[in-house]
TIDRENDREN-885455 format. One line per field, with one value per residue (C-alpha): chain; y, z, x; residue in one letter. Coordinates in steps of 0.25 Angstrom, whole numbers. Layout:
N
kette	A:...
c2	Y:...
c3	Z:...
c1	X:...
rest	A:...
% end
This chain:
328
kette	A:A:A:A:A:A:A:A:A:A:A:A:A:A:A:A:A:A:A:A:A:A:A:A:A:A:A:A:A:A:A:A:A:A:A:A:A:A:A:A:A:A:A:A:A:A:A:A:A:A:A:A:A:A:A:A:A:A:A:A:A:A:A:A:A:A:A:A:A:A:A:A:A:A:A:A:A:A:A:A:A:A:A:A:A:A:A:A:A:A:A:A:A:A:A:A:A:A:A:A:A:A:A:A:A:A:A:A:A:A:A:A:A:A:A:A:A:A:A:A:A:A:A:A:A:A:A:A:A:A:A:A:A:A:A:A:A:A:A:A:A:A:A:A:A:A:A:A:A:A:A:A:A:A:A:A:A:A:A:A:A:A:A:A:A:A:A:A:A:A:A:A:A:A:A:A:A:A:A:A:A:A:A:A:A:A:A:A:A:A:A:A:A:A:A:A:A:A:A:A:A:A:A:A:A:A:A:A:A:A:A:A:A:A:A:A:A:A:A:A:A:A:A:A:A:A:A:A:A:A:A:A:A:A:A:A:A:A:A:A:A:A:A:A:A:A:A:A:A:A:A:A:A:A:A:A:A:A:A:A:A:A:A:A:A:A:A:A:A:A:A:A:A:A:A:A:A:A:A:A:A:A:A:A:A:A:A:A:A:A:A:A:A:A:A:A:A:A:A:A:A:A:A:A:A:A:A:A:A:A:A:A:A:A:A:A:A:A:A:A:A:A:A:A:A:A:A:A
c2	456:467:462:472:462:448:439:433:428:435:433:440:445:443:429:418:404:399:407:421:418:426:430:444:453:459:466:458:458:466:458:465:467:452:446:441:440:427:424:413:402:392:395:383:386:381:380:393:401:395:401:414:415:413:425:415:417:432:433:436:453:458:445:445:442:434:418:411:405:400:400:395:402:413:423:436:448:449:458:464:456:442:438:424:424:428:432:418:408:398:398:394:401:404:416:425:426:429:414:415:425:426:433:433:440:432:433:429:419:413:408:396:389:378:365:359:352:356:364:379:371:362:372:381:372:369:383:383:370:364:377:374:359:362:371:363:351:350:364:364:349:344:334:322:311:298:306:305:318:315:326:329:333:327:329:345:352:353:339:333:344:339:323:326:334:324:311:320:323:307:308:298:305:301:309:311:317:316:302:292:297:308:299:289:305:307:292:294:306:299:298:286:286:290:292:296:304:303:289:291:296:295:295:281:277:288:282:268:275:280:294:305:316:326:330:342:346:354:350:352:351:338:333:339:329:318:322:321:309:305:312:306:310:322:325:337:343:356:362:370:371:368:363:354:367:376:372:360:352:346:336:341:329:322:336:333:318:317:331:335:348:357:366:372:385:393:398:409:418:418:429:429:427:413:410:411:402:392:394:392:378:373:377:369:359:356:360:349:339:346:346:330:327:324:337:340:342:337:348:345:354:366:378:391:404:409:395:399:395:381:380:383:372:363:365:367:354:347:336:342:335:342:357:368:373:388:392:407
c3	30:35:32:24:22:19:18:3:-5:-15:-25:-20:-32:-41:-44:-41:-31:-21:-12:-18:-12:1:10:10:15:4:4:7:-8:-10:-19:-30:-31:-39:-30:-16:-6:0:12:8:15:4:-10:-20:-25:-39:-51:-56:-42:-44:-59:-53:-43:-53:-61:-73:-71:-69:-62:-71:-71:-60:-49:-37:-40:-27:-29:-28:-37:-30:-14:-5:7:12:6:14:4:-6:-15:-23:-33:-28:-24:-22:-11:6:15:22:9:6:-7:-17:-28:-41:-40:-52:-39:-25:-18:-10:-1:12:4:-11:-20:-31:-42:-33:-48:-45:-31:-27:-15:-7:-8:3:13:5:16:10:6:-2:-11:-13:-23:-31:-39:-48:-50:-51:-59:-69:-70:-74:-84:-91:-89:-88:-98:-106:-106:-106:-96:-95:-86:-92:-100:-97:-89:-91:-81:-78:-67:-60:-47:-47:-42:-55:-57:-45:-48:-62:-58:-47:-55:-68:-60:-52:-66:-70:-79:-79:-76:-79:-73:-75:-65:-61:-52:-46:-35:-40:-51:-39:-32:-44:-45:-31:-33:-45:-56:-66:-71:-65:-74:-68:-81:-77:-77:-93:-104:-99:-113:-115:-100:-103:-116:-111:-102:-113:-115:-111:-114:-107:-102:-92:-94:-86:-92:-105:-113:-118:-112:-121:-133:-124:-118:-133:-134:-121:-127:-132:-145:-143:-129:-122:-119:-109:-104:-93:-89:-96:-86:-96:-106:-115:-129:-134:-147:-152:-165:-171:-176:-162:-160:-171:-174:-157:-157:-146:-139:-132:-123:-110:-102:-87:-78:-71:-84:-87:-85:-72:-80:-83:-68:-64:-74:-72:-57:-59:-67:-57:-46:-54:-60:-50:-35:-34:-37:-25:-17:-19:-14:-29:-30:-19:-24:-15:-6:-8:2:9:14:21:15:18:13:-2:-6:-1:-8:-22:-18:-17:-33:-35:-33:-39:-29:-24:-26:-28:-23:-14:-5:4:16:20
c1	218:227:242:251:260:264:273:279:288:296:308:320:326:314:320:328:330:320:329:327:311:310:299:294:283:275:262:251:243:228:219:212:197:197:206:208:220:225:230:241:241:248:254:257:275:273:285:280:285:298:297:294:303:314:309:305:288:285:270:260:256:250:252:260:274:276:278:267:254:244:239:230:224:212:205:212:206:196:198:185:176:184:170:172:180:180:193:194:191:202:207:217:222:231:239:247:256:260:257:269:264:254:243:240:230:223:212:199:196:208:207:199:194:203:197:191:201:212:224:229:243:236:226:235:244:232:231:241:242:227:225:238:231:219:222:233:228:211:211:222:223:211:212:201:196:202:214:228:235:252:259:272:279:269:272:274:263:255:257:252:240:240:241:228:220:221:215:204:200:200:215:225:238:253:262:280:287:303:306:301:297:288:284:278:272:264:259:255:246:238:247:242:255:269:281:295:299:313:314:311:303:288:282:282:276:264:262:262:251:243:247:243:232:234:252:255:269:279:291:290:303:306:293:284:287:287:272:268:271:262:252:240:234:226:234:238:251:250:263:263:277:291:303:311:309:296:304:302:301:288:283:271:268:266:255:248:246:243:234:242:238:252:245:250:249:253:244:249:248:234:226:216:204:208:215:201:195:204:201:187:191:199:189:177:186:196:193:184:195:202:189:188:203:209:219:227:242:252:262:275:280:272:283:282:280:294:300:296:311:308:296:303:315:304:300:313:317:308:304:292:280:267:266:276:269:270:263:260
rest	X:X:X:X:X:X:X:X:X:X:X:X:X:X:X:X:X:X:X:X:X:X:X:X:X:X:X:X:X:X:X:X:X:X:X:X:X:X:X:X:X:X:X:X:X:X:X:X:X:X:X:X:X:X:X:X:X:X:X:X:X:X:X:X:X:X:X:X:X:X:X:X:X:X:X:X:X:X:X:X:X:X:X:X:X:X:X:X:X:X:X:X:X:X:X:X:X:X:X:X:X:X:X:X:X:X:X:X:X:X:X:X:X:X:X:X:X:X:X:X:X:X:X:X:X:X:X:X:X:X:X:X:X:X:X:X:X:X:X:X:X:X:X:X:X:X:X:X:X:X:X:X:X:X:X:X:X:X:X:X:X:X:X:X:X:X:X:X:X:X:X:X:X:X:X:X:X:X:X:X:X:X:X:X:X:X:X:X:X:X:X:X:X:X:X:X:X:X:X:X:X:X:X:X:X:X:X:X:X:X:X:X:X:X:X:X:X:X:X:X:X:X:X:X:X:X:X:X:X:X:X:X:X:X:X:X:X:X:X:X:X:X:X:X:X:X:X:X:X:X:X:X:X:X:X:X:X:X:X:X:X:X:X:X:X:X:X:X:X:X:X:X:X:X:X:X:X:X:X:X:X:X:X:X:X:X:X:X:X:X:X:X:X:X:X:X:X:X:X:X:X:X:X:X:X:X:X:X:X:X:X:X:X:X:X:X:X:X:X:X:X:X:X:X:X:X:X:X
% end
């Protein structure tokens, strides 16, 4: 690996609108003792990238300030002690940052082999969403076969992945999304019941369908109290974002009487050992679903690296279904 510089996306001025994303030449990073260097073929675009671009979500200490939390590509260099991988191995990886570039370094434990027959584009959209859904829906939410998952924002990258993973695990899926067209798409992706949340309150429809045992919510705000109405006894509400607001008022009596659990988490700020543990769990429990063809989130749009601004505009529009990808 002889290249000294690479193309990468920078945010002009440190923060700004999509137009602030510019292509630049920067030094190729070098892997540390426990890291690998990946020649990036594709990188997933996620909502946290938009927040970082706006100056609202800084990278954790030690992470690259280049945007991008997930990539797929080939191992280009192996650091000392990164014993699992060899140059040329095809991998997908969860990053703390640095994915919008031709090369990226990552803790070797946070990389996984690309599932059989998946392209680089297909594989690049897995780590951020799969790790998020596994730890929140299955670990924190405790979803089991035969139980019901309610997922809001069902046509987002997280949403479509949650639908596929829950169905692969034998659960029932109730989905909400805004608009009849998106509701139809969520249904086509495997949701047992798909609700247009813009057409009225979703609570009655969820209760009529038997309620939810686990809810994955990215909305927050006034959805939280309605989620509590949807949960069955011993139900679990897992919060991973709050697009409608982080401050809410709750009736604690409902939580007590129904023995509800309210929890939530973030992924990017977890320490390397915890991410390594999570990667191992995903490889054990989720990768077989991908190998069997049960997990392949839809790709909404693919842009070359130099059109990162267009990729961000696509997410800003909110009309996408599935994942948006950059190719390097």
